[in-house]
C-alpha positions as YAML, in Angstrom:
chain: A
units: angstrom
residues:
- id: 1
  name: MET
  ca: [0.03, -0.31, 0.07]
- id: 2
  name: ASP
  ca: [1.68, 3.66, -0.97]
- id: 3
  name: LEU
  ca: [1.41, 5.91, 1.25]
- id: 4
  name: PRO
  ca: [0.17, 9.61, -0.24]
- id: 5
  name: ASP
  ca: [3.38, 12.14, 0.17]
- id: 6
  name: ILE
  ca: [4.01, 14.71, 2.40]
- id: 7
  name: GLU
  ca: [2.75, 17.30, 1.62]
- id: 8
  name: SER
  ca: [5.70, 20.98, 1.42]
- id: 9
  name: PRO
  ca: [5.54, 22.67, 5.17]
- id: 10
  name: CYS
  ca: [5.81, 26.31, 3.37]
- id: 11
  name: ARG
  ca: [3.61, 29.12, 4.45]
- id: 12
  name: LYS
  ca: [4.80, 31.34, 1.08]
- id: 13
  name: ILE
  ca: [6.25, 33.73, 4.10]
- id: 14
  name: CYS
  ca: [9.76, 32.50, 3.11]
- id: 15
  name: LEU
  ca: [11.78, 34.96, 5.36]
- id: 16
  name: LEU
  ca: [14.56, 34.03, 6.77]
- id: 17
  name: ASP
  ca: [16.11, 34.28, 10.32]
- id: 18
  name: PRO
  ca: [20.01, 36.13, 9.64]
- id: 19
  name: ALA
  ca: [20.63, 34.05, 12.92]
- id: 20
  name: LYS
  ca: [19.41, 31.03, 13.88]
- id: 21
  name: ARG
  ca: [19.72, 30.37, 9.87]
- id: 22
  name: VAL
  ca: [16.04, 29.17, 9.87]
- id: 23
  name: CYS
  ca: [12.62, 29.99, 7.72]
- id: 24
  name: ARG
  ca: [10.71, 32.60, 9.75]
- id: 25
  name: GLY
  ca: [7.89, 30.85, 7.68]
- id: 26
  name: CYS
  ca: [8.24, 27.22, 7.63]
- id: 27
  name: GLY
  ca: [10.85, 26.93, 10.38]
- id: 28
  name: ARG
  ca: [13.10, 24.13, 8.17]
- id: 29
  name: THR
  ca: [16.71, 25.74, 6.94]
- id: 30
  name: LEU
  ca: [17.80, 25.97, 4.10]
- id: 31
  name: ASP
  ca: [18.83, 22.35, 2.84]
- id: 32
  name: GLU
  ca: [15.30, 20.99, 4.09]
- id: 33
  name: ILE
  ca: [13.93, 23.54, 1.74]
- id: 34
  name: ALA
  ca: [16.18, 22.69, -0.71]
- id: 35
  name: THR
  ca: [16.20, 18.67, -0.69]
- id: 36
  name: TRP
  ca: [12.49, 18.41, 0.03]
- id: 37
  name: THR
  ca: [10.97, 16.84, -3.37]
- id: 38
  name: THR
  ca: [14.34, 13.95, -2.77]
- id: 39
  name: SER
  ca: [13.58, 13.55, 0.78]
- id: 40
  name: ASP
  ca: [11.74, 9.81, 1.17]
- id: 41
  name: ARG
  ca: [8.52, 10.14, 3.67]
- id: 42
  name: ALA
  ca: [10.41, 9.17, 6.91]
- id: 43
  name: THR
  ca: [13.08, 11.74, 6.02]
- id: 44
  name: LYS
  ca: [9.81, 14.83, 5.70]
- id: 45
  name: LEU
  ca: [9.08, 13.12, 8.99]
- id: 46
  name: LYS
  ca: [11.69, 13.96, 11.37]
- id: 47
  name: ILE
  ca: [11.73, 17.68, 8.56]
- id: 48
  name: LEU
  ca: [8.43, 18.37, 9.68]
- id: 49
  name: ALA
  ca: [9.82, 17.69, 13.72]
- id: 50
  name: ARG
  ca: [12.94, 20.03, 13.56]
- id: 51
  name: SER
  ca: [11.19, 22.63, 11.63]
- id: 52
  name: GLY
  ca: [8.23, 22.40, 14.29]
- id: 53
  name: GLU
  ca: [10.68, 22.54, 17.36]
- id: 54
  name: ARG
  ca: [11.92, 25.70, 15.54]
- id: 55
  name: LEU
  ca: [9.19, 27.71, 14.47]
- id: 56
  name: ALA
  ca: [7.99, 27.22, 18.88]
- id: 57
  name: LYS
  ca: [11.27, 28.48, 19.96]
- id: 58
  name: LEU
  ca: [11.43, 31.42, 17.11]
- id: 59
  name: SER
  ca: [8.26, 32.56, 18.18]
...
């Protein structure tokens, strides 16, 4: 059974925090943004978990 792909967490608020080097819109690093489309499901889930933690710290 194929699982549906995970949608990008991009919120179209692309603003890089200069100190943390993380997007203020989605919480991902530039590397995570660049590799999102080629990442497998497990990697995307890890990115989502880390990006959520980062966004909480930026708030």
